[in-house]
ZAMARGU-4260 file (C-alpha; in steps of 0.2 Angstrom, whole numbers, plus 5000, padded with zeros to 4 digits):
<rodrens>
0) 4769/4610/4915 | 4767/4610/4896 | 4779/4605/4883 | 4785/4623/4879 | 4788/4627/4897
5) 4798/4612/4899 | 4808/4616/4884 | 4812/4634/4889 | 4818/4628/4906 | 4830/4615/4898
10) 4836/4629/4886 | 4840/4641/4901 | 4850/4627/4911 | 4860/4623/4895 | 4863/4642/4892
15) 4874/4644/4907 | 4885/4630/4901 | 4886/4636/4883 | 4891/4653/4887 | 4906/4647/4896
20) 4912/4638/4881 | 4928/4646/4873 | 4924/4640/4856 | 4906/4648/4855 | 4904/4661/4841
25) 4901/4679/4846 | 4894/4686/4830 | 4886/4671/4821 | 4868/4668/4825 | 4865/4653/4836
30) 4851/4647/4847 | 4852/4652/4866 | 4859/4634/4869 | 4857/4616/4864 | 4856/4609/4847
35) 4852/4618/4831 | 4853/4614/4813 | 4844/4620/4797 | 4839/4638/4795 | 4820/4638/4791
40) 4808/4650/4783 | 4818/4667/4783 | 4805/4681/4780 | 4804/4700/4780 | 4788/4705/4789
45) 4783/4722/4796 | 4800/4730/4795 | 4809/4715/4803 | 4819/4700/4797 | 4813/4683/4805
50) 4823/4667/4806 | 4817/4650/4811 | 4829/4635/4814 | 4828/4617/4818 | 4831/4615/4836
55) 4832/4602/4850 | 4828/4612/4866 | 4832/4597/4877 | 4850/4593/4873 | 4865/4597/4862
60) 4862/4582/4851 | 4849/4580/4837 | 4832/4575/4842 | 4814/4581/4847 | 4815/4594/4833
65) 4806/4610/4836 | 4807/4627/4827 | 4817/4640/4836 | 4813/4658/4831 | 4822/4675/4832
70) 4820/4692/4824 | 4831/4707/4819 | 4829/4724/4812 | 4846/4725/4804 | 4852/4707/4800
75) 4866/4709/4813 | 4858/4710/4831 | 4845/4697/4835 | 4831/4695/4848 | 4826/4677/4853
80) 4808/4674/4852 | 4797/4659/4859 | 4799/4643/4851 | 4787/4643/4836 | 4783/4625/4832
85) 4782/4611/4846 | 4779/4593/4840 | 4761/4589/4843 | 4763/4572/4852 | 4744/4570/4854
90) 4743/4570/4835 | 4756/4557/4832 | 4770/4570/4828 | 4788/4568/4835 | 4797/4581/4824
95) 4794/4597/4815 | 4806/4595/4801 | 4812/4609/4789 | 4801/4621/4779 | 4797/4639/4774
100) 4787/4654/4780 | 4777/4665/4768 | 4766/4680/4769 | 4748/4675/4763 | 4739/4691/4762
105) 4745/4697/4778 | 4744/4680/4787 | 4762/4673/4791 | 4761/4655/4786 | 4773/4640/4790
110) 4773/4625/4779 | 4784/4611/4785 | 4787/4592/4785 | 4779/4583/4800 | 4787/4567/4806
115) 4780/4554/4819 | 4785/4538/4827 | 4773/4529/4815 | 4776/4542/4800 | 4795/4539/4797
120) 4804/4552/4787 | 4809/4539/4774 | 4792/4532/4769 | 4778/4542/4778 | 4782/4560/4779
125) 4768/4573/4778 | 4767/4592/4775 | 4758/4602/4788 | 4753/4620/4789 | 4753/4633/4804
130) 4748/4651/4804 | 4750/4666/4816 | 4738/4679/4820 | 4749/4689/4833 | 4764/4694/4823
135) 4772/4677/4824 | 4773/4676/4843 | 4762/4660/4843 | 4757/4648/4830 | 4742/4637/4827
140) 4743/4621/4817 | 4729/4619/4804 | 4715/4607/4808 | 4716/4602/4790 | 4733/4594/4792
145) 4741/4586/4783 | 4739/4597/4767 | 4750/4586/4757 | 4753/4567/4758 | 4763/4555/4747
150) 4747/4549/4740 | 4748/4564/4728 | 4761/4555/4718 | 4750/4540/4713 | 4762/4525/4709
155) 4778/4536/4710 | 4787/4529/4725 | 4795/4545/4733 | 4806/4542/4748 | 4814/4555/4761
160) 4801/4567/4755 | 4803/4584/4764 | 4808/4602/4766 | 4795/4612/4757 | 4800/4628/4748
165) 4786/4639/4743 | 4784/4654/4731 | 4770/4664/4722 | 4768/4666/4703 | 4752/4675/4697
170) 4737/4667/4705 | 4746/4651/4711 | 4757/4646/4725 | 4771/4634/4720 | 4780/4622/4731
175) 4796/4611/4728 | 4800/4596/4739 | 4816/4586/4739 | 4819/4567/4741 | 4823/4552/4729
180) 4813/4539/4719 | 4814/4522/4726 | 4826/4509/4718 | 4833/4522/4705 | 4846/4530/4716
185) 4841/4547/4709 | 4839/4562/4719 | 4824/4573/4714 | 4815/4590/4717 | 4796/4588/4714
190) 4784/4603/4710 | 4767/4606/4716 | 4753/4620/4714 | 4739/4627/4724 | 4728/4642/4724
195) 4724/4643/4743 | 4739/4634/4751 | 4727/4620/4757 | 4723/4610/4741 | 4738/4605/4731
200) 4741/4596/4715 | 4757/4587/4710 | 4763/4594/4693 | 4779/4584/4689 | 4797/4583/4693
205) 4805/4600/4694 | 4822/4592/4691 | 4830/4575/4692 | 4848/4570/4697 | 4860/4571/4682
210) 4869/4554/4681 | 4883/4563/4672 | 4886/4574/4687 | 4897/4567/4701 | 4892/4580/4714
215) 4873/4579/4715 | 4871/4564/4726 | 4857/4551/4728 | 4845/4561/4739 | 4840/4579/4738
220) 4836/4589/4754 | 4832/4607/4756 | 4828/4612/4738 | 4828/4631/4736 | 4822/4637/4719
225) 4821/4656/4713 | 4824/4667/4699 | 4839/4679/4697 | 4838/4691/4682 | 4833/4680/4667
230) 4839/4664/4675 | 4833/4652/4688 | 4843/4644/4701 | 4841/4627/4710 | 4850/4624/4726
235) 4850/4606/4734 | 4858/4598/4749 | 4863/4580/4744 | 4869/4574/4761 | 4887/4580/4757
240) 4892/4597/4750 | 4879/4608/4744 | 4877/4612/4726 | 4868/4624/4714 | 4864/4625/4696
245) 4860/4641/4686 | 4848/4636/4672 | 4831/4639/4663 | 4813/4636/4669 | 4799/4632/4656
250) 4783/4622/4657 | 4786/4619/4675 | 4802/4611/4672 | 4820/4616/4677 | 4834/4613/4664
255) 4850/4614/4674 | 4867/4620/4668 | 4883/4614/4676 | 4882/4609/4695 | 4894/4618/4706
260) 4897/4619/4725 | 4889/4634/4733 | 4902/4632/4747 | 4917/4620/4748 | 4915/4616/4766
265) 4908/4600/4773 | 4902/4609/4788 | 4891/4620/4778 | 4873/4612/4774 | 4855/4615/4771
270) 4855/4634/4766 | 4839/4644/4765 | 4835/4660/4755 | 4824/4675/4755 | 4821/4691/4746
275) 4821/4706/4757 | 4812/4723/4754 | 4827/4730/4744 | 4826/4715/4732 | 4842/4707/4739
280) 4843/4688/4739 | 4850/4683/4756 | 4856/4666/4761 | 4860/4657/4778 | 4866/4640/4781
285) 4869/4628/4795 | 4887/4626/4801 | 4889/4609/4810 | 4897/4605/4827 | 4899/4614/4843
290) 4911/4616/4858 | 4913/4607/4875 | 4895/4607/4880 | 4878/4616/4880 | 4877/4621/4862
295) 4879/4613/4845 | 4878/4622/4828 | 4876/4639/4822 | 4872/4648/4806 | 4883/4657/4793
300) 4883/4675/4791 | 4870/4682/4779 | 4876/4681/4761 | 4869/4691/4747 | 4868/4680/4731
305) 4869/4688/4713 | 4874/4682/4696 | 4890/4688/4687 | 4892/4691/4669 | 4895/4672/4666
310) 4879/4668/4675 | 4888/4660/4690 | 4883/4664/4708 | 4893/4678/4717 | 4893/4679/4736
315) 4895/4695/4747 | 4893/4697/4766 | 4878/4709/4769 | 4886/4726/4772 | 4876/4728/4788
320) 4890/4717/4796 | 4902/4732/4795 | 4893/4740/4811 | 4902/4726/4821 | 4919/4733/4817
325) 4930/4740/4831 | 4949/4743/4831 | 4957/4743/4813 | 4974/4738/4806 | 4980/4742/4789
330) 4994/4738/4777 | 4998/4741/4759 | 5011/4738/4745 | 5022/4725/4754 | 5032/4711/4745
335) 5031/4694/4753 | 5043/4680/4752 | 5046/4664/4761 | 5057/4673/4773 | 5044/4685/4778
340) 5038/4683/4796 | 5029/4691/4810 | 5022/4705/4799 | 5006/4705/4809 | 5015/4704/4825
345) 5005/4717/4834 | 4988/4710/4828 | 4979/4696/4838 | 4962/4690/4841 | 4949/4677/4838
350) 4934/4687/4832 | 4941/4696/4817 | 4937/4701/4799 | 4951/4701/4786 | 4951/4709/4769
355) 4966/4706/4759 | 4971/4708/4740 | 4986/4700/4733 | 4995/4702/4716 | 5003/4686/4711
360) 5015/4683/4696 | 5022/4666/4699 | 5015/4649/4705 | 5015/4648/4724 | 5004/4645/4739
365) 5001/4659/4751 | 4988/4665/4764 | 4986/4667/4783 | 4991/4659/4799 | 4978/4660/4812
370) 4976/4655/4830 | 4995/4656/4832 | 5002/4652/4849 | 5014/4664/4858 | 5029/4654/4853
375) 5023/4653/4835 | 5024/4634/4836 | 5005/4631/4834 | 4994/4638/4821 | 4980/4634/4808
380) 4981/4640/4790 | 4970/4648/4777 | 4977/4649/4760 | 4977/4646/4741 | 4989/4636/4730
385) 4990/4644/4713 | 4997/4628/4704 | 4984/4616/4711 | 4970/4629/4711 | 4966/4623/4729
390) 4958/4634/4742 | 4959/4628/4760 | 4954/4633/4778 | 4961/4621/4791 | 4955/4603/4786
395) 4942/4610/4773 | 4947/4612/4755 | 4940/4615/4738 | 4946/4614/4720 | 4943/4631/4713
400) 4937/4632/4695 | 4929/4649/4694 | 4935/4661/4681 | 4945/4675/4688 | 4962/4683/4686
405) 4975/4673/4696 | 4986/4689/4696 | 4973/4698/4708 | 4966/4687/4722 | 4955/4694/4736
410) 4952/4685/4753 | 4938/4691/4764 | 4939/4681/4780 | 4928/4680/4795 | 4935/4672/4811
415) 4923/4669/4825 | 4931/4659/4839 | 4930/4642/4831 | 4920/4647/4815 | 4928/4652/4799
420) 4920/4659/4783 | 4931/4663/4768 | 4925/4673/4753 | 4937/4670/4739 | 4936/4683/4725
425) 4918/4684/4730 | 4915/4670/4718 | 4919/4655/4729 | 4916/4652/4748 | 4923/4640/4760
430) 4916/4637/4778 | 4926/4628/4791 | 4928/4624/4809 | 4944/4626/4818 | 4948/4625/4837
435) 4963/4635/4844 | 4975/4624/4854 | 4976/4635/4869 | 4968/4651/4877 | 4983/4662/4871
440) 4982/4655/4852 | 4976/4672/4845 | 4991/4677/4834 | 4989/4681/4816 | 5003/4681/4802
445) 5005/4679/4783 | 5014/4665/4774 | 5021/4661/4757 | 5030/4645/4752 | 5040/4650/4737
450) 5043/4665/4725 | 5036/4682/4730 | 5018/4689/4731 | 5013/4707/4732 | 5001/4712/4746
455) 4992/4726/4739 | 4980/4730/4753 | 4976/4722/4770 | 4963/4727/4782 | 4959/4719/4799
460) 4945/4723/4811 | 4941/4716/4828 | 4922/4712/4828 | 4910/4715/4843 | 4897/4702/4848
465) 4880/4703/4841 | 4872/4701/4858 | 4879/4716/4866
</rodrens>
């Protein structure tokens, strides 16, 4: 029995356990079972969206990293495909780390970071290439691997070198890779160039850690670099919360503006992006953690990234998700006070979409109670504190500094069993994990701590599973 057959059998055994878990999301993408982390190589190819992801088919913890694979015609409903990349143990490979997928003149091509027992991720990583000639069902690793090694850098001592992100400009392919420079405690994104994807030259650092910034970290993973309008954007994952900067790109160097969180949640990590046939820039990210067994990790809903008039990122869920909507509840023009309660008494569920717009004229904190028990004694909250400029969802929280009118605040919330995504005025996001205390904890309500708030509009939908 080969490695792929063994992996598929392990996935099927765990799937039976995973599907019984009450915390397992229904409309967020996730592997059939077992461990998954970073989204890899999203690409639009022959009329379909393809997603790859880091995957351990043998258990619900990290290890034995393969590339899982799925495709979709509409960004909502997904079909699982055979595992794309399996570690080549006979070639000294133990893990197929993150990377990208590109269309090279009709040939789908994966470039990824290869790790082995004797090629540690910290000091000996290599970049490998694989191609598919049957519409991405099977993949063949290049006999010329590795296509990049650390020797490219000469005396520059790069550590934790990984996660290639590749794009085309004119006659050249460009690649950025993350890591840090040894003994400098400085994260870095490095830039490379090639005409044929096989022979690469190192150009220079694309961008280095700004010592003045307190949020860019000591090591940069999963760099994404792309243009939006007349600006360029660099996204990095520095172990903690993911950050981005909008800046300028000239002479193969990126000059960042201010660094900001792309999502305030600590369970959000390693985003990856793609442009689709409509020219939309779409992003997915890994959401940490799982349930009671059989699975661990899922991906965010696909988000469309754009720039606002102040050259900051805006975030919107893809409109295709609206096809999941079922029963609908609506309210408008209600004044809320601290005494208000059970306004949403007839609404319940743990797979919901909520859109609410509030008009606020005084300092207060307000929001939603979710996963409320039948006796109203247990619940979690999602809210915003006007005075502290604090957004929260359960234990996750973020200080909001985006420019917007505090008199008009919009929440767009997705609740999926234990996964929560909050769009706040579509200029900030917060991803969280919450676990209902009991099977009947499906109540929803509004809260306000002081003064009054006007609820201008409220819409709530129950959402279907993407696997139906």
